[in-house]
N, C-alpha and C positions, 0 to 999 in steps of 0.2 A: 338566115333562115330560123335560127334559134331564137333571136329576138322577135321575130314575127310570131312564132308559136307562142311565146310567153305573153306577148301582148293580147293574142286572141284567146288564151286560157285565163285571162284576168277575171278574178271572181268579183261579182257585184258586192260592195261593202255591205249592203242590206242583208245579204245572206249570212253574214257573220253575226249580225245583230239578232236575226231570227233564230239561228242555231243556238246562240247564248240564251235567249229568253225561253226557247223550247226545252233546253236541257235543265234549266233552273226549274221550270214548271214540272218537268218529269221527276226531278229530285223531290220536290214538294208533294207530288202525288204519291210517290213510293213511301215517303215519310208519314203519309196520312193513313197507311194501311195498318189496322190493328195488328198487335204482335202475333196472335194465334193464326192469322190469315197470311202473314208474310212468308214468302217462300224461303226455305232454309237451304244453305249450302253447306254441306258437311265436309270440311277439311280443316286442319289446324289453323287457327287465326283467321278464318275465312271472312269474318265480319270486318276486321281491321284491313285485310287486303282489298275488299270491295270498296271500303271508304277511300283507301289510298289511290285506287285506280280512278274512281268516279271524280275525285276532287283534282286529280291531276288533269283529266280531261277538261273539267270546268275552268281550270286556270288557263288552258290553251285557248278556250273559247273567249274567255274575258280578255286575254291578251290581243287576239286578232280583232276582236270587236272595238277595243280601245284604240288600237293602232290604225284602224280604218275609219274612225269617226273624225269628223271635222269641226265639232263644236268647241273643243278645247285643245289648244296647242300643248298645254301642260300634261294633260291626260295622254296625248299622243307621244310626247317625248318621253315620259316615264311610264309607258304603257306596262312594262314588266313589273315595276314596283306597285302600281295601282291594282294590276291584275292579282298580284299575291295578296294584297290588302283586302280586296273585295272577296276573293275566294275564301280566305280565312274567316272573314266576317259572315259570310253567307253559311259556312259550316257551323259557326256558332249559333246563328238564328235557327238553323235546321235542328240542332240539338235541343234548343229551347222549344221549338214546335213539337218535337216528339215527346216532350214531357207531358204534353196535354192529350196525346193519343193513347187510347186504351192499350194496356199491356205493352207500351213502348216506354223507353226511358231516356233521360238526358245523360249522356255518357261522356266524361272528360276524355277517356281514352279514344273514343271515336273521333272526337274533335282534334285530338293530337294526330291521329292517322290521317284525317282530312288535311290538316296543315302540312303534314309530312309529304303527302302526295303533291300538293301544290308547290311546296319548297323544292322538291326533287326536280319538277319540270322547270321551275325558275332558274335553278342551278344550271341545268343543261342548256337552256336558252342563253344564259349569261355567258356561259363558256364558248358555246359554238355559234351563237348568233352574233355576239359582240366580241368574241375571241378574247375574253378576259380570263387568262389562265389562272390568275391569282385567287380566283374564287372557287377553286377546286374543293376548298374546305367545305363549301355548302353542299357539295355532293355527299360527303361523309355525315353531315349533320342530320339529314332526313332518315338515313338508315339507322342511326342511333336512336332518334325519336320513335321511329316505327318499331324498332326492336324493343324499346321500352314499353310501347303500347301493347305489344304482343306478349309480354311476359307478365300479365297481371295475375293477381292471386288465383282467379278462377280459370285463366287461359281460355280454352275453347268449350268450357262447361256451358250448357244451356240452362238458364234460369228463367222461369216464367211463372206467373200466377195461373194455376190450373183451375181454381174454384174460388168464388167470392159470393157471400150472401149476408144479408143482415135482416133482423126481424125485431119486432116488439112483442114480448111475451105479455099479453093482457088477460091471461087467465086470472080469475078472482082468487085471492089468497086470504087467509085469516091473519090478522094482525097487520103490521106495517110491511108494506110491499117492498121487495127489492127493486133495484133498478131494472126496468124491463128490456133494455137494449141487449140483444145478442148478436153475435157475428161469427163467421168462420171464413178465414182466408187460407188457402192452401197453396204452397209454393213448391214447384217441382224442380229438383236439381238433378241433372244427368250429364255425364256420369259423376257419381259421388261414392265415397266410402264411408262406412260407419265409424272409422277411426277419427275422422275429422269432427271437430266440435262446431256446430252451427248455432247461431243465436240471432234473435230478432230484438232490435232496440228502436228507440225513438218513434214509438207509435203515435200518429196523429190521426184524428178522425175529424172530418169536415161534415158538419150537420147544419143544413140550411145556411145561415150566415155565420155560424159559430165554428171555431177550431178547438177541438179538444185535445190536449196533450198532457204528458206527464202522468198518465193513468197506468195502473198496473193491468197486466193481461196475462194469459197463459200460453205456452207453446208446447208442441208435441212433435217429436221427431219420429217419423214412421218410415222404416226401410222398405222399399218396394222392389219389384223385380228389375232385372237387367241393370244393376248398379244405379238405381234411381232412388232418391231420398225425397220424401214429402215433409215439409215443415208446415204444421198446422198452427194458425194463430187464432185464438178465440177469447171470448170475454171471461173475466174473473167474476164470479157470482156475487161477491161482497164488495165489488167496486162500483162506483157511481159514475156514469158517463153522461147522463142527461141532466139538464137544468130543469128542475120541477116547476120553475116560474115561467117556463117558456113552452110554446106549443110543441107537440110531439113532431119530430122531423119526418119528412117524407122521403128524403134521399140522404145517402151517406157515401162518402169516399174515404178510403183508408191508405195511409202512406206509412212506410216503415223502412228500416235499413237491415239488410242481411249482413251478418258478420261471419267469418270463418276462422277459427283459431284465433279469436280476438282481433281480426283484422277486418276492416270495412271492405265489403265486396260490391254491393249494389244497393241502390235505393229503388224501391218498388212502390208503384201506386196503382190502386184500382180504378176503374172507371166508376162513373156515378151509378150507385146501386139503389134501386127502389126498395124501400124498407117494408117488408111484409108484416102483416098484423096476424098474430096467433091468439086465438080465443079458446 
């Protein structure tokens, strides 16, 4: 009776492949949502926990899809190992994808959490599916990696670009005109304290096909309500950002790194900004 039920409950292998493709597509769509529109989950290390769970599920789908395919005996025989490899690689490509999404970023710690989730399920499958007790060490390793990813310098602090604009000051002046490019980028940090020292370094400006780096700029730390701090980044009036031998740019993107107490916290990048002209 038991064998009869198992035979009749057998899942069509195509469903495993469909579930895997659908889940990968769902991750891609979620990663394409701009940062300000992405739903927030407010509890400690929430983002790392979500990455851990999602990629644990993705590993399971990869495993059953590989195990139930008939194109490659090697993929079927080593389904666990290939599932782990493919899950980790997909997590890496997803982080690269987020680098190009407005107000999202490519985070090494997120990828570590992805890999930890996959490695955890891999370890469980190795121990209980193949009864290999000697691999118990793999169960402890994901906890260590996940613990390291959750104890970053900023913890569960929310960091985002709250405002970004750029303009060309084309007002007529007497004498030699200063560089006309102006910009203002505001970063919100919450919660934060005024006792911490925040700095912005490594400013890069992408203008048309040019990359401007190594230029001086100004920063301003503005305490706000409810333990929120704003860091404003704007132009230095006596600095030259534009090449006078080239056409005036139409769009600009800004990238820079946030430091807290001399430790690198996060690299931020704006979306493409239309440069306004001020007369």
